[in-house]
N, CA and C atoms as a LAMMPS dump frame, in Angstrom:
ITEM: TIMESTEP
0
ITEM: NUMBER OF ATOMS
621
ITEM: BOX BOUNDS ff ff ff
-5.0000000000000000e+02 5.0000000000000000e+02
-5.0000000000000000e+02 5.0000000000000000e+02
-5.0000000000000000e+02 5.0000000000000000e+02
ITEM: ATOMS id mol type element x y z
1 1 1 N -219.825 340.98 -148.244
2 1 2 C -219.298 341.035 -149.602
3 1 3 C -220.416 340.635 -150.567
4 2 1 N -221.097 341.62 -151.142
5 2 2 C -222.254 341.33 -151.991
6 2 3 C -221.889 340.473 -153.188
7 3 1 N -220.715 340.707 -153.751
8 3 2 C -220.341 339.967 -154.957
9 3 3 C -220.152 338.481 -154.676
10 4 1 N -219.856 338.128 -153.433
11 4 2 C -219.617 336.733 -153.11
12 4 3 C -220.859 335.887 -153.371
13 5 1 N -222.037 336.478 -153.241
14 5 2 C -223.273 335.747 -153.525
15 5 3 C -223.29 335.268 -154.973
16 6 1 N -222.714 336.036 -155.864
17 6 2 C -222.66 335.645 -157.271
18 6 3 C -221.753 334.435 -157.451
19 7 1 N -220.673 334.404 -156.707
20 7 2 C -219.769 333.264 -156.771
21 7 3 C -220.462 332.004 -156.265
22 8 1 N -221.212 332.129 -155.188
23 8 2 C -221.921 330.978 -154.628
24 8 3 C -222.998 330.458 -155.57
25 9 1 N -223.646 331.36 -156.295
26 9 2 C -224.719 330.94 -157.207
27 9 3 C -224.202 330.029 -158.318
28 10 1 N -222.937 330.141 -158.64
29 10 2 C -222.387 329.364 -159.742
30 10 3 C -222.487 327.867 -159.512
31 11 1 N -222.466 327.446 -158.244
32 11 2 C -222.476 326.017 -157.944
33 11 3 C -223.835 325.519 -157.451
34 12 1 N -224.861 326.351 -157.55
35 12 2 C -226.192 325.926 -157.124
36 12 3 C -226.813 324.969 -158.133
37 13 1 N -227.669 324.043 -157.674
38 13 2 C -228.344 323.127 -158.599
39 13 3 C -229.185 323.895 -159.616
40 14 1 N -229.259 323.356 -160.825
41 14 2 C -230.094 323.939 -161.876
42 14 3 C -231.007 322.848 -162.413
43 15 1 N -232.295 323.111 -162.375
44 15 2 C -233.25 322.103 -162.823
45 15 3 C -233.218 320.854 -161.975
46 16 1 N -232.868 321.028 -160.697
47 16 2 C -232.817 319.894 -159.785
48 16 3 C -231.534 319.088 -159.874
49 17 1 N -230.612 319.5 -160.738
50 17 2 C -229.359 318.763 -160.922
51 17 3 C -228.208 319.558 -160.32
52 18 1 N -227.482 318.927 -159.398
53 18 2 C -226.334 319.591 -158.767
54 18 3 C -225.108 319.417 -159.666
55 19 1 N -224.406 320.494 -159.974
56 19 2 C -223.219 320.371 -160.826
57 19 3 C -222.096 319.625 -160.118
58 20 1 N -221.132 319.148 -160.893
59 20 2 C -220.011 318.399 -160.319
60 20 3 C -218.927 319.312 -159.772
61 21 1 N -219.115 320.616 -159.888
62 21 2 C -218.175 321.572 -159.321
63 21 3 C -218.843 322.323 -158.182
64 22 1 N -218.064 323.003 -157.378
65 22 2 C -218.601 323.751 -156.247
66 22 3 C -217.947 325.12 -156.175
67 23 1 N -218.212 325.835 -155.081
68 23 2 C -217.724 327.208 -154.967
69 23 3 C -216.193 327.249 -154.949
70 24 1 N -215.584 326.195 -154.467
71 24 2 C -214.111 326.097 -154.512
72 24 3 C -213.604 326.197 -155.946
73 25 1 N -214.233 325.469 -156.862
74 25 2 C -213.808 325.492 -158.258
75 25 3 C -214.029 326.876 -158.878
76 26 1 N -215.132 327.518 -158.514
77 26 2 C -215.387 328.866 -159.027
78 26 3 C -214.316 329.839 -158.526
79 27 1 N -213.968 329.706 -157.25
80 27 2 C -212.916 330.554 -156.688
81 27 3 C -211.586 330.297 -157.39
82 28 1 N -211.235 329.033 -157.572
83 28 2 C -209.968 328.686 -158.203
84 28 3 C -209.93 329.137 -159.662
85 29 1 N -211.082 329.094 -160.329
86 29 2 C -211.142 329.581 -161.71
87 29 3 C -210.843 331.073 -161.752
88 30 1 N -211.446 331.838 -160.849
89 30 2 C -211.164 333.27 -160.782
90 30 3 C -209.684 333.526 -160.501
91 31 1 N -209.135 332.771 -159.542
92 31 2 C -207.733 332.969 -159.18
93 31 3 C -206.812 332.622 -160.349
94 32 1 N -207.129 331.551 -161.057
95 32 2 C -206.305 331.147 -162.203
96 32 3 C -206.355 332.186 -163.306
97 33 1 N -207.552 332.681 -163.58
98 33 2 C -207.712 333.682 -164.633
99 33 3 C -207.121 335.023 -164.215
100 34 1 N -207.076 335.277 -162.924
101 34 2 C -206.442 336.504 -162.421
102 34 3 C -204.939 336.467 -162.67
103 35 1 N -204.349 335.288 -162.502
104 35 2 C -202.898 335.154 -162.686
105 35 3 C -202.508 335.121 -164.161
106 36 1 N -203.332 334.452 -164.961
107 36 2 C -202.962 334.248 -166.354
108 36 3 C -204.22 334.111 -167.212
109 37 1 N -204.396 335.025 -168.118
110 37 2 C -205.561 334.99 -169.004
111 37 3 C -205.188 335.688 -170.31
112 38 1 N -205.834 335.312 -171.399
113 38 2 C -206.883 334.288 -171.481
114 38 3 C -206.324 332.874 -171.355
115 39 1 N -207.213 331.961 -170.973
116 39 2 C -206.847 330.559 -170.779
117 39 3 C -207.846 329.695 -171.539
118 40 1 N -207.353 328.732 -172.284
119 40 2 C -208.224 327.809 -172.988
120 40 3 C -208.96 326.895 -172.024
121 41 1 N -210.094 326.349 -172.454
122 41 2 C -210.893 325.504 -171.565
123 41 3 C -210.132 324.248 -171.133
124 42 1 N -209.337 323.668 -172.005
125 42 2 C -208.584 322.474 -171.636
126 42 3 C -207.568 322.78 -170.549
127 43 1 N -206.883 323.901 -170.676
128 43 2 C -205.914 324.302 -169.654
129 43 3 C -206.628 324.608 -168.341
130 44 1 N -207.789 325.228 -168.424
131 44 2 C -208.561 325.532 -167.219
132 44 3 C -209.04 324.242 -166.561
133 45 1 N -209.445 323.272 -167.372
134 45 2 C -209.875 321.978 -166.838
135 45 3 C -208.744 321.31 -166.072
136 46 1 N -207.542 321.368 -166.598
137 46 2 C -206.39 320.776 -165.903
138 46 3 C -206.101 321.507 -164.595
139 47 1 N -206.187 322.83 -164.642
140 47 2 C -205.906 323.624 -163.439
141 47 3 C -206.909 323.342 -162.326
142 48 1 N -208.158 323.053 -162.708
143 48 2 C -209.22 322.844 -161.723
144 48 3 C -209.457 321.371 -161.415
145 49 1 N -208.764 320.482 -162.136
146 49 2 C -208.976 319.025 -161.997
147 49 3 C -210.442 318.668 -162.231
148 50 1 N -211.004 319.239 -163.285
149 50 2 C -212.389 318.972 -163.676
150 50 3 C -212.422 318.458 -165.112
151 51 1 N -213.499 317.757 -165.443
152 51 2 C -213.686 317.304 -166.8
153 51 3 C -214.072 318.449 -167.716
154 52 1 N -213.915 318.218 -169.01
155 52 2 C -214.211 319.261 -169.986
156 52 3 C -215.653 319.735 -169.947
157 53 1 N -216.599 318.802 -169.779
158 53 2 C -218.019 319.173 -169.743
159 53 3 C -218.327 320.047 -168.533
160 54 1 N -217.72 319.717 -167.396
161 54 2 C -217.949 320.497 -166.178
162 54 3 C -217.395 321.905 -166.324
163 55 1 N -216.206 322.029 -166.904
164 55 2 C -215.607 323.349 -167.111
165 55 3 C -216.446 324.166 -168.081
166 56 1 N -216.965 323.514 -169.098
167 56 2 C -217.824 324.215 -170.056
168 56 3 C -219.048 324.788 -169.353
169 57 1 N -219.645 324.006 -168.457
170 57 2 C -220.814 324.476 -167.706
171 57 3 C -220.435 325.604 -166.755
172 58 1 N -219.305 325.444 -166.068
173 58 2 C -218.859 326.486 -165.136
174 58 3 C -218.598 327.793 -165.868
175 59 1 N -217.909 327.726 -166.994
176 59 2 C -217.617 328.936 -167.77
177 59 3 C -218.916 329.575 -168.259
178 60 1 N -219.867 328.746 -168.675
179 60 2 C -221.16 329.263 -169.132
180 60 3 C -221.859 330.024 -168.013
181 61 1 N -221.814 329.468 -166.801
182 61 2 C -222.447 330.132 -165.665
183 61 3 C -221.698 331.409 -165.278
184 62 1 N -220.387 331.357 -165.314
185 62 2 C -219.598 332.548 -164.986
186 62 3 C -219.847 333.651 -166.01
187 63 1 N -220.022 333.249 -167.234
188 63 2 C -220.3 334.231 -168.288
189 63 3 C -221.678 334.859 -168.071
190 64 1 N -222.643 334.038 -167.685
191 64 2 C -223.995 334.547 -167.419
192 64 3 C -223.997 335.539 -166.259
193 65 1 N -223.1 335.319 -165.278
194 65 2 C -222.987 336.219 -164.128
195 65 3 C -222.163 337.463 -164.453
196 66 1 N -221.618 337.519 -165.656
197 66 2 C -220.837 338.684 -166.05
198 66 3 C -219.428 338.69 -165.525
199 67 1 N -218.915 337.519 -165.118
200 67 2 C -217.583 337.445 -164.529
201 67 3 C -216.498 337.139 -165.553
202 68 1 N -216.855 336.435 -166.621
203 68 2 C -215.873 336.104 -167.651
204 68 3 C -216.483 336.331 -169.025
205 69 1 N -215.609 336.371 -170
206 69 2 C -216.025 336.348 -171.399
207 69 3 C -215.103 335.374 -172.114
208 70 1 N -215.449 335.05 -173.352
209 70 2 C -214.695 334.033 -174.085
210 70 3 C -214.321 334.566 -175.459
211 71 1 N -213.043 334.45 -175.76
212 71 2 C -212.557 334.725 -177.104
213 71 3 C -212.352 333.372 -177.782
214 72 1 N -212.981 333.165 -178.904
215 72 2 C -212.947 331.846 -179.552
216 72 3 C -211.529 331.368 -179.833
217 73 1 N -210.645 332.298 -180.146
218 73 2 C -209.278 331.916 -180.469
219 73 3 C -208.397 331.82 -179.226
220 74 1 N -208.513 332.796 -178.323
221 74 2 C -207.579 332.878 -177.194
222 74 3 C -208.047 332.106 -175.959
223 75 1 N -209.352 332.123 -175.675
224 75 2 C -209.854 331.413 -174.517
225 75 3 C -210.658 332.294 -173.574
226 76 1 N -210.712 331.885 -172.315
227 76 2 C -211.534 332.535 -171.294
228 76 3 C -210.738 333.636 -170.603
229 77 1 N -211.383 334.761 -170.333
230 77 2 C -210.722 335.854 -169.612
231 77 3 C -211.726 336.556 -168.712
232 78 1 N -211.225 337.233 -167.694
233 78 2 C -212.08 337.934 -166.737
234 78 3 C -212.608 339.233 -167.327
235 79 1 N -213.88 339.525 -167.024
236 79 2 C -214.425 340.842 -167.319
237 79 3 C -213.978 341.804 -166.218
238 80 1 N -214.339 343.052 -166.349
239 80 2 C -214.009 344.022 -165.296
240 80 3 C -214.616 343.578 -163.967
241 81 1 N -215.875 343.124 -163.997
242 81 2 C -216.524 342.676 -162.763
243 81 3 C -215.839 341.442 -162.2
244 82 1 N -215.429 340.528 -163.072
245 82 2 C -214.727 339.34 -162.618
246 82 3 C -213.394 339.682 -161.981
247 83 1 N -212.687 340.631 -162.579
248 83 2 C -211.407 341.063 -162.027
249 83 3 C -211.596 341.725 -160.665
250 84 1 N -212.632 342.536 -160.533
251 84 2 C -212.907 343.199 -159.255
252 84 3 C -213.211 342.172 -158.169
253 85 1 N -213.982 341.132 -158.515
254 85 2 C -214.292 340.087 -157.534
255 85 3 C -213.026 339.318 -157.164
256 86 1 N -212.211 338.966 -158.152
257 86 2 C -210.969 338.243 -157.877
258 86 3 C -210.055 339.056 -156.964
259 87 1 N -209.964 340.364 -157.21
260 87 2 C -209.118 341.227 -156.381
261 87 3 C -209.683 341.361 -154.974
262 88 1 N -211.008 341.43 -154.873
263 88 2 C -211.641 341.533 -153.553
264 88 3 C -211.388 340.264 -152.739
265 89 1 N -211.494 339.122 -153.392
266 89 2 C -211.23 337.866 -152.705
267 89 3 C -209.774 337.758 -152.278
268 90 1 N -208.868 338.267 -153.084
269 90 2 C -207.457 338.264 -152.72
270 90 3 C -207.201 339.101 -151.469
271 91 1 N -207.961 340.178 -151.319
272 91 2 C -207.793 341.032 -150.136
273 91 3 C -208.335 340.354 -148.879
274 92 1 N -209.311 339.488 -149.058
275 92 2 C -209.954 338.83 -147.926
276 92 3 C -209.246 337.528 -147.549
277 93 1 N -208.847 336.751 -148.552
278 93 2 C -208.26 335.432 -148.326
279 93 3 C -206.791 335.424 -148.716
280 94 1 N -205.936 335.062 -147.786
281 94 2 C -204.54 334.787 -148.12
282 94 3 C -204.351 333.279 -148.025
283 95 1 N -204.189 332.649 -149.16
284 95 2 C -204.042 331.193 -149.19
285 95 3 C -202.597 330.834 -148.854
286 96 1 N -202.414 330.159 -147.727
287 96 2 C -201.082 329.732 -147.315
288 96 3 C -200.689 328.435 -147.999
289 97 1 N -201.669 327.661 -148.402
290 97 2 C -201.405 326.405 -149.079
291 97 3 C -200.999 325.306 -148.124
292 98 1 N -200.173 324.387 -148.635
293 98 2 C -199.74 323.239 -147.851
294 98 3 C -198.865 323.673 -146.688
295 99 1 N -199.149 323.115 -145.503
296 99 2 C -198.399 323.45 -144.299
297 99 3 C -197.757 322.205 -143.707
298 100 1 N -196.611 322.377 -143.088
299 100 2 C -195.954 321.28 -142.378
300 100 3 C -196.389 321.327 -140.916
301 101 1 N -197.342 320.479 -140.575
302 101 2 C -197.813 320.388 -139.193
303 101 3 C -197.485 319.026 -138.606
304 102 1 N -196.359 318.464 -139.02
305 102 2 C -195.969 317.134 -138.535
306 102 3 C -195.811 317.112 -137.017
307 103 1 N -195.457 318.253 -136.433
308 103 2 C -195.31 318.307 -134.973
309 103 3 C -196.653 318.283 -134.265
310 104 1 N -197.716 318.55 -135.018
311 104 2 C -199.069 318.593 -134.438
312 104 3 C -199.84 317.318 -134.754
313 105 1 N -199.749 316.861 -136
314 105 2 C -200.601 315.738 -136.418
315 105 3 C -199.836 314.666 -137.191
316 106 1 N -198.554 314.533 -136.965
317 106 2 C -197.793 313.451 -137.572
318 106 3 C -197.713 313.541 -139.081
319 107 1 N -198.196 312.513 -139.764
320 107 2 C -198.083 312.428 -141.225
321 107 3 C -199.276 313.032 -141.96
322 108 1 N -200.005 313.895 -141.293
323 108 2 C -201.212 314.474 -141.895
324 108 3 C -200.867 315.442 -143.02
325 109 1 N -201.841 315.658 -143.886
326 109 2 C -201.799 316.758 -144.845
327 109 3 C -202.519 317.939 -144.202
328 110 1 N -201.953 319.127 -144.309
329 110 2 C -202.575 320.31 -143.719
330 110 3 C -202.557 321.44 -144.733
331 111 1 N -203.664 322.162 -144.809
332 111 2 C -203.812 323.261 -145.769
333 111 3 C -204.356 324.461 -145.007
334 112 1 N -203.771 325.639 -145.243
335 112 2 C -204.164 326.795 -144.454
336 112 3 C -204.546 328.016 -145.261
337 113 1 N -205.447 328.812 -144.693
338 113 2 C -205.765 330.12 -145.239
339 113 3 C -205.887 331.106 -144.09
340 114 1 N -205.553 332.367 -144.37
341 114 2 C -205.823 333.459 -143.436
342 114 3 C -207.016 334.226 -143.973
343 115 1 N -208.03 334.398 -143.133
344 115 2 C -209.236 335.111 -143.53
345 115 3 C -209.241 336.451 -142.801
346 116 1 N -209.095 337.52 -143.556
347 116 2 C -208.968 338.851 -142.981
348 116 3 C -210.28 339.303 -142.319
349 117 1 N -210.168 339.783 -141.088
350 117 2 C -211.313 340.323 -140.381
351 117 3 C -212.398 339.319 -140.056
352 118 1 N -212.074 338.033 -140.08
353 118 2 C -213.101 336.988 -139.945
354 118 3 C -213.501 336.727 -138.494
355 119 1 N -212.665 337.142 -137.534
356 119 2 C -213.01 336.833 -136.148
357 119 3 C -214.342 337.472 -135.759
358 120 1 N -214.579 338.668 -136.231
359 120 2 C -215.842 339.33 -135.882
360 120 3 C -217.031 338.545 -136.429
361 121 1 N -216.885 338.023 -137.637
362 121 2 C -217.954 337.209 -138.219
363 121 3 C -218.188 335.958 -137.381
364 122 1 N -217.099 335.311 -136.96
365 122 2 C -217.234 334.113 -136.135
366 122 3 C -217.869 334.442 -134.784
367 123 1 N -217.426 335.522 -134.16
368 123 2 C -217.927 335.879 -132.83
369 123 3 C -219.394 336.29 -132.866
370 124 1 N -219.803 337.019 -133.908
371 124 2 C -221.138 337.621 -133.918
372 124 3 C -222.189 336.812 -134.67
373 125 1 N -221.76 336.004 -135.657
374 125 2 C -222.779 335.36 -136.492
375 125 3 C -222.595 333.858 -136.694
376 126 1 N -221.376 333.42 -136.855
377 126 2 C -221.151 332.042 -137.291
378 126 3 C -220.777 331.115 -136.137
379 127 1 N -219.774 331.506 -135.38
380 127 2 C -219.259 330.649 -134.325
381 127 3 C -218.146 329.742 -134.855
382 128 1 N -217.1 329.594 -134.062
383 128 2 C -215.963 328.8 -134.534
384 128 3 C -216.33 327.332 -134.702
385 129 1 N -217.279 326.839 -133.894
386 129 2 C -217.679 325.434 -134.014
387 129 3 C -218.331 325.154 -135.356
388 130 1 N -219.118 326.092 -135.832
389 130 2 C -219.761 325.903 -137.131
390 130 3 C -218.726 325.871 -138.241
391 131 1 N -217.717 326.746 -138.164
392 131 2 C -216.654 326.735 -139.164
393 131 3 C -215.894 325.417 -139.116
394 132 1 N -215.522 324.992 -137.925
395 132 2 C -214.791 323.726 -137.788
396 132 3 C -215.609 322.559 -138.334
397 133 1 N -216.896 322.518 -137.967
398 133 2 C -217.747 321.42 -138.419
399 133 3 C -217.968 321.459 -139.926
400 134 1 N -218.048 322.666 -140.485
401 134 2 C -218.264 322.798 -141.929
402 134 3 C -217.038 322.314 -142.71
403 135 1 N -215.855 322.6 -142.196
404 135 2 C -214.636 322.122 -142.843
405 135 3 C -214.631 320.594 -142.878
406 136 1 N -215.036 319.973 -141.784
407 136 2 C -215.107 318.507 -141.721
408 136 3 C -216.213 317.99 -142.626
409 137 1 N -217.351 318.645 -142.614
410 137 2 C -218.464 318.212 -143.459
411 137 3 C -218.091 318.266 -144.934
412 138 1 N -217.23 319.213 -145.283
413 138 2 C -216.819 319.353 -146.676
414 138 3 C -215.761 318.325 -147.093
415 139 1 N -215.286 317.52 -146.14
416 139 2 C -214.401 316.437 -146.535
417 139 3 C -213.093 316.305 -145.789
418 140 1 N -212.755 317.269 -144.932
419 140 2 C -211.533 317.144 -144.138
420 140 3 C -211.786 316.221 -142.949
421 141 1 N -210.714 315.75 -142.34
422 141 2 C -210.851 314.866 -141.182
423 141 3 C -210.703 315.62 -139.864
424 142 1 N -210.293 316.87 -139.963
425 142 2 C -210.16 317.691 -138.779
426 142 3 C -209.907 319.13 -139.18
427 143 1 N -209.955 320.03 -138.216
428 143 2 C -209.731 321.45 -138.492
429 143 3 C -209.156 322.13 -137.263
430 144 1 N -208.339 323.138 -137.517
431 144 2 C -207.754 323.946 -136.448
432 144 3 C -208.079 325.402 -136.742
433 145 1 N -208.566 326.107 -135.737
434 145 2 C -208.906 327.52 -135.872
435 145 3 C -208.033 328.318 -134.9
436 146 1 N -207.385 329.358 -135.405
437 146 2 C -206.551 330.212 -134.551
438 146 3 C -206.979 331.656 -134.753
439 147 1 N -207.251 332.353 -133.642
440 147 2 C -207.52 333.782 -133.686
441 147 3 C -206.19 334.522 -133.64
442 148 1 N -205.924 335.32 -134.652
443 148 2 C -204.64 336.016 -134.732
444 148 3 C -204.642 337.275 -133.872
445 149 1 N -203.45 337.762 -133.584
446 149 2 C -203.289 338.96 -132.77
447 149 3 C -201.939 338.923 -132.085
448 150 1 N -201.714 339.858 -131.179
449 150 2 C -200.449 339.89 -130.45
450 150 3 C -200.207 338.577 -129.712
451 151 1 N -201.293 338.009 -129.192
452 151 2 C -201.225 336.69 -128.552
453 151 3 C -202.186 335.772 -129.301
454 152 1 N -201.695 334.949 -130.223
455 152 2 C -202.59 334.063 -130.978
456 152 3 C -203.323 333.104 -130.042
457 153 1 N -204.628 332.98 -130.259
458 153 2 C -205.467 332.178 -129.383
459 153 3 C -206.24 331.137 -130.184
460 154 1 N -206.485 330.009 -129.539
461 154 2 C -207.292 328.958 -130.145
462 154 3 C -208.595 328.824 -129.373
463 155 1 N -209.746 328.974 -130.073
464 155 2 C -211.018 328.778 -129.386
465 155 3 C -211.226 327.306 -129.068
466 156 1 N -211.561 327.02 -127.829
467 156 2 C -211.821 325.654 -127.385
468 156 3 C -213.083 325.67 -126.533
469 157 1 N -213.598 324.496 -126.258
470 157 2 C -214.787 324.409 -125.419
471 157 3 C -214.519 325.073 -124.073
472 158 1 N -215.303 326.081 -123.772
473 158 2 C -215.154 326.756 -122.49
474 158 3 C -214.301 327.995 -122.52
475 159 1 N -213.75 328.357 -123.683
476 159 2 C -212.963 329.583 -123.709
477 159 3 C -211.897 329.605 -124.777
478 160 1 N -210.76 330.217 -124.446
479 160 2 C -209.653 330.378 -125.381
480 160 3 C -208.361 329.919 -124.721
481 161 1 N -207.483 329.327 -125.527
482 161 2 C -206.169 328.975 -124.998
483 161 3 C -205.097 329.472 -125.961
484 162 1 N -203.929 329.735 -125.445
485 162 2 C -202.833 330.25 -126.269
486 162 3 C -202.393 329.213 -127.29
487 163 1 N -202.191 329.676 -128.523
488 163 2 C -201.584 328.813 -129.534
489 163 3 C -200.1 328.684 -129.233
490 164 1 N -199.555 327.504 -129.44
491 164 2 C -198.153 327.263 -129.152
492 164 3 C -197.456 326.662 -130.363
493 165 1 N -196.133 326.647 -130.33
494 165 2 C -195.341 325.982 -131.348
495 165 3 C -195.561 326.534 -132.742
496 166 1 N -195.686 325.62 -133.703
497 166 2 C -195.805 326.01 -135.099
498 166 3 C -197.068 326.825 -135.355
499 167 1 N -198.136 326.557 -134.621
500 167 2 C -199.377 327.312 -134.807
501 167 3 C -199.198 328.764 -134.358
502 168 1 N -198.526 328.96 -133.253
503 168 2 C -198.231 330.319 -132.791
504 168 3 C -197.354 331.044 -133.8
505 169 1 N -196.336 330.345 -134.305
506 169 2 C -195.425 330.958 -135.27
507 169 3 C -196.154 331.366 -136.549
508 170 1 N -196.99 330.469 -137.073
509 170 2 C -197.75 330.776 -138.292
510 170 3 C -198.64 331.99 -138.098
511 171 1 N -199.38 331.996 -136.986
512 171 2 C -200.31 333.096 -136.735
513 171 3 C -199.567 334.414 -136.539
514 172 1 N -198.444 334.371 -135.851
515 172 2 C -197.685 335.595 -135.584
516 172 3 C -197.08 336.167 -136.856
517 173 1 N -196.656 335.274 -137.763
518 173 2 C -195.971 335.717 -138.974
519 173 3 C -196.912 336.106 -140.095
520 174 1 N -198.071 335.462 -140.167
521 174 2 C -198.881 335.577 -141.379
522 174 3 C -200.185 336.352 -141.221
523 175 1 N -200.614 336.67 -140.012
524 175 2 C -201.896 337.386 -139.895
525 175 3 C -201.898 338.326 -138.704
526 176 1 N -202.893 339.226 -138.687
527 176 2 C -202.936 340.27 -137.68
528 176 3 C -204.213 340.264 -136.865
529 177 1 N -204.354 341.269 -136.045
530 177 2 C -205.502 341.396 -135.141
531 177 3 C -206.806 341.326 -135.919
532 178 1 N -207.716 340.464 -135.45
533 178 2 C -209.028 340.324 -136.084
534 178 3 C -209.079 339.294 -137.193
535 179 1 N -207.901 338.821 -137.631
536 179 2 C -207.864 337.798 -138.677
537 179 3 C -207.995 336.409 -138.059
538 180 1 N -208.303 335.444 -138.913
539 180 2 C -208.433 334.053 -138.47
540 180 3 C -207.568 333.167 -139.352
541 181 1 N -206.78 332.323 -138.721
542 181 2 C -206.036 331.287 -139.423
543 181 3 C -206.85 330.007 -139.346
544 182 1 N -207.271 329.513 -140.505
545 182 2 C -208.071 328.287 -140.56
546 182 3 C -207.256 327.213 -141.281
547 183 1 N -207.219 326.027 -140.696
548 183 2 C -206.414 324.93 -141.234
549 183 3 C -207.275 323.672 -141.321
550 184 1 N -207.231 323.018 -142.478
551 184 2 C -207.896 321.721 -142.625
552 184 3 C -206.85 320.621 -142.487
553 185 1 N -207.263 319.508 -141.893
554 185 2 C -206.386 318.365 -141.664
555 185 3 C -206.943 317.155 -142.412
556 186 1 N -206.094 316.514 -143.209
557 186 2 C -206.509 315.326 -143.961
558 186 3 C -205.382 314.311 -143.915
559 187 1 N -205.676 313.131 -144.408
560 187 2 C -204.663 312.079 -144.505
561 187 3 C -204.679 311.52 -145.92
562 188 1 N -203.593 311.776 -146.647
563 188 2 C -203.41 311.161 -147.952
564 188 3 C -204.087 311.821 -149.129
565 189 1 N -204.679 312.989 -148.955
566 189 2 C -205.358 313.63 -150.092
567 189 3 C -205.234 315.137 -149.966
568 190 1 N -204.198 315.686 -150.554
569 190 2 C -203.929 317.115 -150.46
570 190 3 C -205.03 317.95 -151.1
571 191 1 N -205.522 317.506 -152.267
572 191 2 C -206.555 318.265 -152.963
573 191 3 C -207.84 318.351 -152.169
574 192 1 N -208.214 317.256 -151.535
575 192 2 C -209.437 317.242 -150.72
576 192 3 C -209.323 318.221 -149.562
577 193 1 N -208.136 318.323 -149.003
578 193 2 C -207.911 319.221 -147.87
579 193 3 C -208.132 320.676 -148.284
580 194 1 N -207.573 321.061 -149.412
581 194 2 C -207.73 322.43 -149.899
582 194 3 C -209.18 322.726 -150.236
583 195 1 N -209.82 321.794 -150.905
584 195 2 C -211.211 321.996 -151.328
585 195 3 C -212.142 322.131 -150.131
586 196 1 N -211.958 321.274 -149.124
587 196 2 C -212.81 321.329 -147.935
588 196 3 C -212.682 322.664 -147.221
589 197 1 N -211.451 323.131 -147.069
590 197 2 C -211.217 324.38 -146.337
591 197 3 C -211.804 325.577 -147.066
592 198 1 N -211.507 325.704 -148.341
593 198 2 C -211.972 326.878 -149.08
594 198 3 C -213.482 326.862 -149.271
595 199 1 N -214.068 325.685 -149.483
596 199 2 C -215.522 325.622 -149.567
597 199 3 C -216.17 326.124 -148.283
598 200 1 N -215.66 325.664 -147.147
599 200 2 C -216.24 326.061 -145.864
600 200 3 C -216.093 327.553 -145.621
601 201 1 N -214.91 328.086 -145.85
602 201 2 C -214.661 329.505 -145.593
603 201 3 C -215.501 330.376 -146.521
604 202 1 N -215.557 330.033 -147.807
605 202 2 C -216.313 330.84 -148.757
606 202 3 C -217.808 330.795 -148.468
607 203 1 N -218.299 329.672 -147.99
608 203 2 C -219.715 329.57 -147.665
609 203 3 C -220.089 330.383 -146.432
610 204 1 N -219.174 330.459 -145.458
611 204 2 C -219.503 331.073 -144.177
612 204 3 C -219.001 332.501 -144.021
613 205 1 N -218.12 332.961 -144.916
614 205 2 C -217.61 334.327 -144.759
615 205 3 C -218.735 335.344 -144.809
616 206 1 N -219.704 335.105 -145.653
617 206 2 C -220.844 336.018 -145.795
618 206 3 C -222.122 335.2 -145.766
619 207 1 N -222.439 334.612 -144.592
620 207 2 C -223.568 333.666 -144.512
621 207 3 C -224.917 334.347 -144.701
């Protein structure tokens, strides 16, 4: 996905200074503007849980990339290129959101996404261990990876094992052959769980 590189550039350091937002925030900004636009900067800041200065910088960078434009009266809105990227990401990522995995991890917070056609990327270039480790590195306390298909499978050390229970049900209902169900596990911080998962997936989908 060539356009994804533009999304990643938005959170790169500039002048040696790393911004307070990351690719997750850029993705969420696109998704928010896709659902409802134009949006004022204050409303966008609330939606992204970012400060006003950070949103101003993010919007400036998105505008430089040709993804958004700004109407002084109405607010921020997607350009044609921004809309195309948002739609492309929607086709690739199905955000399941908060999941009830109490049968798997007790009182944990769990957040899930289905990544279309991602198994081939994992098998040929990335590896499921790198995805799992990246989700943890981004702030989650654990991760679960399920390969979707007629028989949902979980990659484990030494091979594959059948997904069972709620994981089997989720994979069977929400994704198809070649897709990957990725879940981040956290304790006590729902926002961190979502951010860790989406950052990892967006970074590795097109490494």
